[in-house]
C-alpha positions in Angstrom: -58.6 -86.5 -7.8 -58.4 -83.0 -9.2 -54.6 -83.2 -9.2 -54.5 -86.9 -10.9 -56.7 -85.3 -13.5 -54.6 -82.5 -13.8 -51.1 -84.9 -14.1 -53.0 -86.8 -16.8 -53.9 -83.9 -18.9 -50.4 -82.6 -18.6 -49.1 -86.2 -19.8 -51.2 -86.0 -22.9 -50.8 -82.5 -23.9 -47.0 -83.4 -23.6 -46.9 -86.3 -25.5 -49.2 -84.7 -27.9 -46.7 -81.4 -28.0 -43.6 -84.2 -28.9 -45.5 -86.1 -31.5 -46.4 -83.1 -33.2 -43.1 -81.9 -33.0 -41.6 -85.0 -34.2 -44.3 -84.9 -37.2 -43.3 -81.2 -37.9 -39.4 -82.4 -38.0 -40.1 -85.2 -40.3 -42.1 -83.4 -42.8 -39.2 -80.6 -43.0 -41.4 -77.8 -41.4 -38.9 -77.1 -38.6 -36.0 -77.4 -40.6 -35.4 -73.5 -40.9 -36.1 -73.2 -36.9 -33.6 -76.2 -36.2 -30.7 -74.8 -38.5 -31.4 -71.3 -36.5 -30.9 -73.3 -33.0 -28.1 -75.6 -34.2 -26.1 -72.6 -35.1 -25.1 -71.5 -31.7 -25.3 -75.0 -30.3 -22.7 -76.1 -32.8 -20.4 -73.0 -31.7 -20.8 -73.9 -27.8 -20.2 -77.7 -28.7 -17.1 -76.7 -31.0 -15.8 -74.4 -27.8 -16.3 -77.6 -25.4 -14.4 -79.6 -27.8 -11.6 -77.3 -28.2 -11.5 -77.4 -24.6 -11.7 -80.8 -23.8 -8.8 -81.4 -26.4 -6.5 -78.6 -25.4 -6.7 -80.3 -22.0 -6.3 -83.7 -23.1 -3.0 -82.3 -25.2 -1.7 -80.3 -22.3 -1.9 -83.8 -20.0 -0.3 -85.3 -22.5 2.7 -82.7 -22.5 2.8 -82.8 -18.9 3.4 -86.6 -19.0 6.0 -86.3 -21.8 7.7 -83.7 -20.0 8.1 -85.9 -16.8 9.2 -88.9 -18.8 11.5 -86.2 -20.6 13.0 -85.1 -17.3 13.2 -88.7 -15.8 15.1 -89.6 -19.3 17.2 -86.7 -19.0 18.3 -87.3 -15.1 19.2 -90.9 -16.3 21.3 -89.5 -19.2 23.2 -87.2 -16.8 24.1 -89.8 -14.5 25.4 -92.3 -17.5 27.1 -89.4 -19.0 28.9 -88.7 -15.4 29.9 -92.2 -15.2 31.2 -92.3 -18.6 33.3 -89.0 -17.9 34.8 -90.5 -15.0 35.5 -93.7 -17.0 37.2 -91.6 -19.7 39.0 -89.6 -17.5 40.4 -92.9 -15.9 41.3 -94.3 -19.4 43.1 -91.1 -20.4 45.2 -91.6 -17.3 46.1 -95.1 -18.3 46.7 -94.6 -21.5 48.9 -91.3 -20.8 50.9 -93.6 -18.0 51.4 -96.2 -20.8 52.8 -93.6 -22.7 55.1 -92.4 -20.3 56.2 -96.1 -19.0 56.8 -97.0 -22.5 59.0 -94.3 -23.6 61.0 -94.8 -20.3 61.3 -98.6 -20.8 62.5 -98.1 -24.5 65.0 -95.8 -23.3 66.2 -98.4 -20.7 66.6 -100.8 -23.5 69.1 -98.6 -25.4 71.0 -98.4 -22.5 71.7 -101.7 -21.1 74.7 -101.0 -19.2 72.5 -98.9 -16.5 70.2 -100.1 -14.0 67.1 -97.9 -13.1 64.1 -97.2 -10.5 61.1 -95.5 -11.7 60.0 -92.5 -9.7 56.8 -90.2 -9.5 57.6 -86.8 -9.0 54.9 -85.9 -5.6 56.3 -82.2 -5.4 58.2 -79.4 -7.1 59.9 -76.1 -6.5 61.2 -74.8 -9.8 59.7 -70.7 -8.8 62.4 -68.0 -7.7 66.1 -69.2 -7.0 65.7 -73.0 -5.9 65.0 -75.5 -8.6 63.9 -78.8 -6.9 61.8 -81.8 -7.1 60.9 -84.5 -5.1 60.6 -88.1 -5.6 58.3 -91.1 -3.8 61.6 -93.2 -3.6 64.1 -92.8 -1.0 66.8 -95.0 0.7 64.3 -98.1 1.2 64.4 -98.2 -2.8 68.3 -98.1 -2.9 68.5 -94.3 -3.8 71.5 -92.4 -2.3 72.9 -88.7 -2.8 74.6 -87.8 -6.0 72.6 -90.6 -8.0 71.8 -89.2 -11.4 68.0 -88.6 -12.6 66.8 -88.7 -16.2 64.1 -89.1 -18.6 63.6 -90.4 -22.1 64.5 -86.7 -22.9 67.8 -86.1 -21.3 69.2 -85.1 -17.9 67.0 -83.8 -15.4 69.3 -83.4 -12.4 71.0 -85.7 -9.4 69.7 -86.4 -5.6 71.1 -84.3 -3.1 69.0 -85.7 -0.3 67.4 -88.8 1.1 64.9 -90.0 3.5 63.8 -93.4 3.7 60.8 -93.2 1.5 61.4 -89.5 -0.5 64.5 -87.9 -2.3 65.0 -84.3 -3.1 66.5 -83.6 -6.9 68.3 -80.5 -7.7 67.8 -79.9 -11.2 69.9 -78.6 -14.1 68.3 -75.5 -14.2 69.2 -74.6 -10.7 72.1 -71.8 -10.6 74.2 -74.0 -8.4 74.2 -76.8 -10.9 77.3 -77.2 -13.5 77.4 -80.5 -15.2 80.7 -81.3 -17.3 79.3 -81.4 -21.0 80.5 -82.1 -24.6 79.1 -81.0 -28.0 78.3 -84.3 -29.7 79.2 -83.0 -33.2 82.5 -81.2 -32.3 83.3 -83.0 -29.3 84.4 -79.9 -28.0 83.7 -79.7 -24.2 82.4 -77.0 -21.9 80.5 -76.6 -18.6 76.7 -76.4 -18.5 75.0 -74.3 -15.6 71.8 -73.5 -14.7 70.7 -69.8 -14.8 67.7 -67.8 -13.3 65.8 -68.3 -16.8 64.6 -71.8 -17.8 67.7 -72.0 -20.3 71.2 -73.6 -19.7 74.4 -71.8 -20.3 77.4 -74.2 -21.8 80.5 -72.3 -21.1 84.1 -73.0 -21.3 83.9 -73.5 -25.1 87.1 -73.4 -27.1 87.1 -70.6 -29.4 88.1 -72.7 -32.1 85.4 -75.4 -31.8 82.6 -75.3 -33.9 79.1 -74.5 -32.4 76.2 -74.1 -34.6 72.1 -73.8 -33.3 70.7 -77.1 -32.8 73.9 -79.0 -31.7 73.3 -81.7 -29.2 74.5 -81.3 -26.1 75.6 -84.5 -23.6 77.3 -85.0 -20.6 80.8 -85.5 -20.9 81.5 -88.2 -17.8 84.3 -85.7 -17.0 84.7 -85.0 -13.1 82.7 -88.5 -12.6 79.3 -86.6 -11.4 77.4 -88.0 -14.3 77.9 -90.9 -16.8 78.7 -89.9 -20.3 76.5 -89.7 -23.2 73.1 -88.6 -21.4 71.3 -86.0 -23.6 71.4 -82.2 -22.0 69.7 -80.1 -24.3 70.1 -78.2 -27.6 71.9 -75.2 -28.8 69.7 -72.3 -29.3 72.2 -69.5 -29.7 76.1 -69.1 -29.7 77.9 -66.1 -27.8 81.6 -65.3 -29.4 83.9 -62.5 -28.5 87.3 -61.9 -29.9 88.1 -60.5 -26.3 87.1 -63.7 -24.4 89.1 -66.7 -24.1 86.0 -69.2 -24.6 83.0 -69.2 -26.2 79.1 -69.7 -24.6 75.9 -71.0 -26.0 72.4 -71.1 -24.5 71.2 -74.4 -24.4 67.3 -75.5 -24.1 66.7 -78.9 -22.1 64.2 -81.1 -23.7 62.7 -81.7 -20.6 59.5 -80.0 -19.6 60.6 -79.4 -15.8 56.8 -78.1 -15.0 55.4 -80.9 -16.2 57.5 -83.8 -15.4 55.5 -86.7 -13.7 57.8 -89.8 -13.7 61.5 -90.0 -14.0 64.4 -92.5 -13.9 67.3 -92.8 -11.3 69.8 -94.4 -12.2 71.2 -96.9 -9.4 74.3 -98.4 -10.6 76.3 -94.9 -10.8 78.6 -93.9 -8.2 79.9 -90.5 -8.4 83.6 -90.4 -8.1 85.1 -88.3 -5.4 88.5 -86.6 -6.5 89.0 -84.6 -3.6 91.4 -87.3 -2.2 94.0 -86.3 -5.2 94.0 -82.5 -4.5 
């Protein structure tokens, strides 16, 4: 009974104390005390709110970073696909331009028949200047056939297998092409050198030779058709003690970047050895 009476007394005192505090708060007596106690509580509340807000911002940032990383990976995959497609389109465009130039050239020389061939290997360093094509005897190619581009003479076939052929370039030191200056019609012989230039020799001393003159095949000797561009004169050497003039000639072809060529298939070199 004593415990129950003590609990009842404690309850009555607590209720009275709370009602007293409420009454004092309503009348404004506890306002200074409330303000004094509210200041540290506001600081604590502000700190807690700041921590919670930062935590919420950090969570949002982490979620946004994950989203951006995934988007970046998706964009990288799309970019790789676009780059591969762009490379393919550029190759197609370049192939089209090269083939269009070759087709335009063939239309200007309707008396000749051609086979288009790709360059599959080259050896233009040192003393040997040859390239290899992906066309051979199965495509009707034989030794001696001229090889050209729309820019001019490349060389002639010197070896043929069933599916490939070897071309001796005009740059090779063993190559000699009967040539003619297009302007003055003076004749000579264009030979390869160890450099990337050609040398036209045996030009008549009285012939007019100027820088920029176009050099073409003459057809003399029967090894090449007449009228194929060989190159342009870059310099002229003339000595009063020599019987002929010489001229440096630059081919219009870039032999290091040849990718496709034309082989003239209806031209047969003439063998003059029977008349020697």
